[in-house]
OpenMM code with the backbone's topology and positions (N, CA, C; nanometers):
from openmm import Vec3, app, unit

residues = "MET LYS MET PRO SER THR ILE SER GLY TRP CYS MET TRP LEU PHE PHE LEU TRP PHE GLY VAL GLY SER PHE VAL THR LEU PRO PHE ALA ALA THR VAL SER GLY VAL LEU ALA LEU ALA TYR ALA VAL PHE ALA LEU LEU GLY LYS".split()
positions = [
    Vec3(0.0820, -0.1240, 0.0068),
    Vec3(0.0041, 0.0033, 0.0148),
    Vec3(0.0886, 0.1237, 0.0056),
    Vec3(0.0616, 0.2104, -0.0800),
    Vec3(0.1369, 0.3390, -0.0832),
    Vec3(0.0651, 0.4613, -0.0233),
    Vec3(0.1452, 0.5536, 0.0440),
    Vec3(0.0852, 0.6591, 0.1180),
    Vec3(0.0780, 0.7601, -0.0081),
    Vec3(-0.0475, 0.8600, 0.0412),
    Vec3(-0.0642, 0.9520, -0.0500),
    Vec3(0.0422, 1.0417, -0.0743),
    Vec3(0.0563, 1.1224, -0.1835),
    Vec3(0.1590, 1.1908, -0.2274),
    Vec3(0.1083, 1.3495, -0.2497),
    Vec3(-0.0331, 1.3699, -0.2402),
    Vec3(-0.0794, 1.5035, -0.2532),
    Vec3(-0.1506, 1.5323, -0.1400),
    Vec3(-0.1702, 1.6605, -0.1179),
    Vec3(-0.2559, 1.7139, 0.0010),
    Vec3(-0.3994, 1.6732, 0.0016),
    Vec3(-0.4541, 1.6823, -0.1287),
    Vec3(-0.5964, 1.6262, -0.1450),
    Vec3(-0.6119, 1.4680, -0.0984),
    Vec3(-0.5060, 1.3983, -0.1140),
    Vec3(-0.4945, 1.2492, -0.0937),
    Vec3(-0.4889, 1.2415, 0.0628),
    Vec3(-0.4164, 1.3321, 0.1053),
    Vec3(-0.4108, 1.3161, 0.2547),
    Vec3(-0.5275, 1.3523, 0.3403),
    Vec3(-0.5944, 1.4545, 0.2797),
    Vec3(-0.7225, 1.4954, 0.3164),
    Vec3(-0.8212, 1.3978, 0.3028),
    Vec3(-0.8281, 1.3328, 0.2111),
    Vec3(-0.9130, 1.1980, 0.1930),
    Vec3(-0.8920, 1.1000, 0.2868),
    Vec3(-0.7740, 1.0608, 0.3069),
    Vec3(-0.7501, 0.9663, 0.4148),
    Vec3(-0.7830, 1.0108, 0.5530),
    Vec3(-0.7530, 1.1242, 0.5699),
    Vec3(-0.8003, 1.1754, 0.7168),
    Vec3(-0.9424, 1.1759, 0.7376),
    Vec3(-1.0086, 1.2166, 0.6194),
    Vec3(-1.1509, 1.2388, 0.6422),
    Vec3(-1.2242, 1.0899, 0.6728),
    Vec3(-1.1729, 1.0108, 0.5900),
    Vec3(-1.2235, 0.8510, 0.6158),
    Vec3(-1.1828, 0.7859, 0.7441),
    Vec3(-1.0613, 0.8193, 0.8106),
    Vec3(-1.0259, 0.7680, 0.9186),
    Vec3(-1.0926, 0.8417, 1.0284),
    Vec3(-1.1095, 0.9608, 1.0272),
    Vec3(-1.1882, 1.0544, 1.1059),
    Vec3(-1.3466, 0.9947, 1.1157),
    Vec3(-1.4013, 0.9630, 1.0082),
    Vec3(-1.5473, 0.9268, 0.9891),
    Vec3(-1.5616, 0.7861, 1.0548),
    Vec3(-1.4405, 0.7161, 1.0111),
    Vec3(-1.4502, 0.5776, 1.0612),
    Vec3(-1.4460, 0.5515, 1.2334),
    Vec3(-1.3504, 0.6217, 1.2799),
    Vec3(-1.3213, 0.6285, 1.4148),
    Vec3(-1.4441, 0.6749, 1.4821),
    Vec3(-1.5089, 0.7811, 1.4191),
    Vec3(-1.6443, 0.8523, 1.4735),
    Vec3(-1.7453, 0.7764, 1.4814),
    Vec3(-1.7379, 0.6589, 1.3993),
    Vec3(-1.8638, 0.5666, 1.3992),
    Vec3(-1.8709, 0.4814, 1.5436),
    Vec3(-1.7322, 0.4735, 1.5890),
    Vec3(-1.7323, 0.3873, 1.7300),
    Vec3(-1.6992, 0.4696, 1.8506),
    Vec3(-1.6500, 0.5790, 1.8190),
    Vec3(-1.6142, 0.6691, 1.9417),
    Vec3(-1.6821, 0.7868, 1.9370),
    Vec3(-1.7334, 0.8409, 2.0396),
    Vec3(-1.7903, 0.9812, 2.0497),
    Vec3(-1.6706, 1.0976, 2.0224),
    Vec3(-1.6592, 1.1545, 1.9193),
    Vec3(-1.5340, 1.2632, 1.8942),
    Vec3(-1.6207, 1.4060, 1.9184),
    Vec3(-1.5471, 1.4810, 1.9841),
    Vec3(-1.5805, 1.6389, 1.9983),
    Vec3(-1.5543, 1.6984, 1.8478),
    Vec3(-1.6746, 1.7729, 1.8184),
    Vec3(-1.6593, 1.8472, 1.6753),
    Vec3(-1.6386, 1.7592, 1.5681),
    Vec3(-1.6842, 1.6348, 1.5749),
    Vec3(-1.6910, 1.5510, 1.4621),
    Vec3(-1.7348, 1.5937, 1.3332),
    Vec3(-1.8681, 1.6571, 1.3391),
    Vec3(-1.9104, 1.7234, 1.2242),
    Vec3(-1.8273, 1.8074, 1.1663),
    Vec3(-1.7685, 1.9190, 1.2330),
    Vec3(-1.6991, 2.0267, 1.1958),
    Vec3(-1.5827, 1.9710, 1.1210),
    Vec3(-1.5064, 1.8762, 1.1942),
    Vec3(-1.3635, 1.8432, 1.1367),
    Vec3(-1.3944, 1.7617, 1.0034),
    Vec3(-1.5165, 1.6878, 1.0057),
    Vec3(-1.5361, 1.6117, 0.8932),
    Vec3(-1.5716, 1.6939, 0.7742),
    Vec3(-1.6485, 1.8109, 0.8039),
    Vec3(-1.7001, 1.9035, 0.6998),
    Vec3(-1.5432, 1.9849, 0.6343),
    Vec3(-1.4661, 2.0252, 0.7090),
    Vec3(-1.3525, 2.0776, 0.7107),
    Vec3(-1.2554, 2.0005, 0.6200),
    Vec3(-1.2277, 1.8786, 0.6550),
    Vec3(-1.1662, 1.7858, 0.5625),
    Vec3(-1.2132, 1.7610, 0.4411),
    Vec3(-1.3352, 1.7444, 0.4349),
    Vec3(-1.4253, 1.7230, 0.2828),
    Vec3(-1.4125, 1.8422, 0.2056),
    Vec3(-1.4131, 1.9604, 0.2800),
    Vec3(-1.3929, 2.0909, 0.1804),
    Vec3(-1.2395, 2.0972, 0.1376),
    Vec3(-1.1700, 2.0734, 0.2330),
    Vec3(-1.0035, 2.0737, 0.1991),
    Vec3(-0.9733, 1.9981, 0.0696),
    Vec3(-1.0285, 1.8574, 0.0933),
    Vec3(-1.0291, 1.7747, -0.0286),
    Vec3(-1.0666, 1.8305, -0.1683),
    Vec3(-1.1971, 1.8867, -0.1513),
    Vec3(-1.2491, 1.9281, -0.2623),
    Vec3(-1.1540, 2.0436, -0.3352),
    Vec3(-1.0971, 2.1292, -0.2606),
    Vec3(-1.0419, 2.2543, -0.3050),
    Vec3(-0.9048, 2.2313, -0.3443),
    Vec3(-0.8305, 2.1232, -0.2746),
    Vec3(-0.7059, 2.0834, -0.3200),
    Vec3(-0.7339, 2.0019, -0.4494),
    Vec3(-0.8284, 1.9264, -0.4349),
    Vec3(-0.8249, 1.8455, -0.5689),
    Vec3(-0.8527, 1.9012, -0.7016),
    Vec3(-0.9302, 2.0260, -0.6702),
    Vec3(-0.9637, 2.1095, -0.7920),
    Vec3(-0.8342, 2.1875, -0.8296),
    Vec3(-0.7700, 2.2237, -0.7436),
    Vec3(-0.6293, 2.3095, -0.7545),
    Vec3(-0.5127, 2.2084, -0.8039),
    Vec3(-0.5334, 2.0755, -0.7761),
    Vec3(-0.4470, 1.9766, -0.8432),
    Vec3(-0.3162, 1.9740, -0.7460),
    Vec3(-0.3224, 2.0083, -0.6071),
    Vec3(-0.2134, 2.0080, -0.5220),
    Vec3(-0.2081, 1.8648, -0.4585),
] * unit.nanometer
topology = app.Topology()
chain = topology.addChain("A")
for resn in residues:
    res = topology.addResidue(resn, chain)
    for name in ("N", "CA", "C"):
        topology.addAtom(name, app.Element.getBySymbol(name[0]), res)
């Protein structure tokens, strides 16, 4: 398995990790952090970084 090489790739990995852990454990600000990571992925994917 290869680690992501772009910022958008990292945002996607962190989003799914945060969302997955949040399914089992109550995390503070879960919706806010998930929204920021999803938005960051969309912006960086469009910018190509």
